[in-house]
N, C-alpha and C positions, 0 to 999 in steps of 0.2 A: 731158836729152839722149836721143836715140833709141837704143834698144837694138839690138844686132847681130841679124841674121837667121840662123837655123840653116840650113845647107845640107848635103845629103848626095847621094850618087850611087849608082846600082845598075844592074845588068843583070838579066836574067831569073833568073840563078842565085842572086842575092842578094835577089830580090823579097820572100822570106819574112820578111826583117827589117823591111820598110817599114811595114806596117800598125801594128805596135806602136810602131815608132820615131816615126811621126808623132803617135800618140796621146800618147806620153811627152813629146815636145817641146811639144805643145799644153798639156798639164797644167802643165809647168814654166815655159814662156815665155809662155803665153797666146795663141800664134799658131802656125799650122802651119808646118812647115819648107818650104823650097824644095828640090825633088827634081830631080836631073838624070838623064835617061834615057840609060843607056849600052847599051841593048839590051833594054828591057822589051817584052813583048807588048802588043798593043792592049787586051786584056782586063785585063792587070795595070795599065796606065795608067789605065783607066777606073775601076778599083776604088779608086783612091787619092783622098783628099780634098784633098791638097796640090796646089799648083801644080807641074806637071811640065814641065820645059823640056828642049830638046835643043840641043846645040852640037857643032861638029866637034871631035873629040878624036883623038889619035894612034891609028893602027890597032893598034899593038902595046901599048896601055895595060895589057893584062892579061898581058903577058909576064912571065917569071920572072927575077929578078935576086937573087943570093945566097940563093936558096931562098924568096924572097917575091915577091908580085905587085908589079910596078914602079909601078902606080898613077899613071902619067904623065898621066892625064886631069884631075887636080885643078886645075892652073893655068888651063886653058881654061874650066872650069866657074866657078871663082871670078872670073875676069876678066869673064865674061859677066854675073855676078850683081851686080857693083858698082853699076851704074846703077839697079838696082831695090831696093837695100838701103842706104838713106841712113845707117843706123847701123853699117854695116860687115857683114862676112860672118864668121860663126862656122862654119867647116867641121867636120863631125863624121862619122867613119865610122859606118856604119849598125849596127855591132855595139857601139855605145856605149849606155849607159843613164844618163840624167840623174837623179840623186837630188835635185838642186837646180839652179836656173838658173845660168848664167854671166852676170853682170851688168856694167853699165857701171862699177860700183864696182870690180869685179875687174880690169877691163881698163884703167881709167884713160885716159891720153892716148896710149897706145901706138899706133904705126903697125901693128905686128904682134905677136902673142903666140904663143909656142911652149912646148912642155913638153920640156925636156931630159931625157935618160935619167937615171933614178935611179942611186944608187950600185951597186945590185945588177946593173944592166944595163950597167955600164961595162966590159964584157969585149970582147975583140977580135971575137968572133962577132957581138955586137950592134952595136958601133961600126962594123963594116964596112958596115952598112946606114944609118949616119948617127948623129949625136949627139943627134937629137931623135926623138920618136915623133910622127909626123905624123897620128895619128888624131884630134887636135883642134888646130885652127889658127884664129887670128883675124887678119883683115886689115881695117883701118879704112876702106879706100877713099880714103885720102889719096894725094897724088901719090907720096910715097916708097913706099907699100905697092903701088900700082899698078905702079910701075916694077919693084919686086921680083918681082911675079907675072909680069910680062913676061920678066924675066931668068930666072926659074925655068922658064918654058915652054921657053925656048931651051936651058937647061942640060939639061932632061929629053930633049931631042932629040939629044943628043950621047952616043954610046956606049950602054951598057946600064945606066946608073945608074937607080935608082928615085927616086921623088919625095922620100923622106927624105934620101937621100945628096945629091941635087942641092941641096935647100934648105939642108941643113947646111953644104955647101961655100960657098954664097953668104953665109951668116951666120957664117962662121968667125971673122971679126974681132970678134964680140960675146962671145967667151969663153963659148960655150954650156954648157960643163961647169963654169963658175965659179959665183960666188954668184948666187942667184936675185934677181929684181927687174928693174927697167928699166935698160937700157944704151943710150946714145945715141952714134951715130957717123955722120959725114957727113950730118947732117940727118935721120936716121931713128932712131926709138926702138923697140927690141925689148924686149918684156917676157918674161922667163923665168919661167914659172909652175911651181909645184910639181906634178910629175906625180903625186905621192901623193894630191893633192886633185883635180886637173883632168884626169887621164888615168891612172887607177889600174888598172894591169894585175894587181895582186895581189888586187884586190877586197876590200880590208880597211879603207880609210880615205877613199875618194874621195867627192866630190860628183858626180864624173863617173867611172863605172866603164867599163872597156874590156875586153870579152871577146874578146881577140885570138884570131884563127884560128877563131872560131865558125862561119864559113862552111865550114871544112874538117875540123873536129874535133867529132864528135858529143858528146863529153864536155863540151866547152866550151859547145856549144849547149844541152845539158841544164841546165848551170849558169845560163846566161843566162835560160832559161825560168823557173827557180826564182826568180831575182832579179826578173824581170819581175812575177811574181805578188806578191812582197813589195811592190814599188813601187806596184803598182796597188791592192792591198787595204790595205796598211799604210804609206803613204808617210811619215808623220811618225815612226813607230817606226823605220823603216829609216834615215831621215836622222839621227835622234837616236843610233842605235846606231853609225853610222859616225863621227859627230861626236865621240862619246865615245872611240872608238878613236884618232881624231886627237889628242885632248887628252892621252891617256895615252901616246902615242907608240908605238903598236903597229907 
């Protein structure tokens, strides 16, 4: 079966993530990501090797909700990508680092895959932003997943909710904070992936590491730079180190 295509989005403020991101994705997936332009300069666009696309997004996509960027651009970009991504769309924030690929074996027959919040994040201040971390999302391009993305876009247009809260509300019937694995309801299968592996904000056990707030916190940016160096120069050692930590339950 065809593998999912990695997609990310950025404006000029987040361009600095993109050159390494596209190289990292190419190393792990064998193909460059699809990048959506939210306000890059022409020089920035020209410097990228990936296909760069534009699509209309909400004007206030970068507004703040509960202290975080609303990121309501994601549904429009994902919907636009469906027809060019026969294996589905793997949306990834540009501050992610892939230690290994996310494969068809990982995703199975799911219409959508999400990473629910880990136990340490199930506090009111985190849950006010949603029951999932939307830094990594998979949509298969099936009719149920396309319908969900359309509903997600509509939900993001109401009030001041961010992308995570809107999608969490739409998926509330799938017991997002319950057991991991696939859950099917009303003809749609949602796969709840382990965030410690596929969206690791602790940077301790993941195949996908998420350097949250790297665009706003220089300390996190410095940590991302260090891990980038490890991944580029010693990819097998980094993967083995993190796999060992998963095995021993760190």
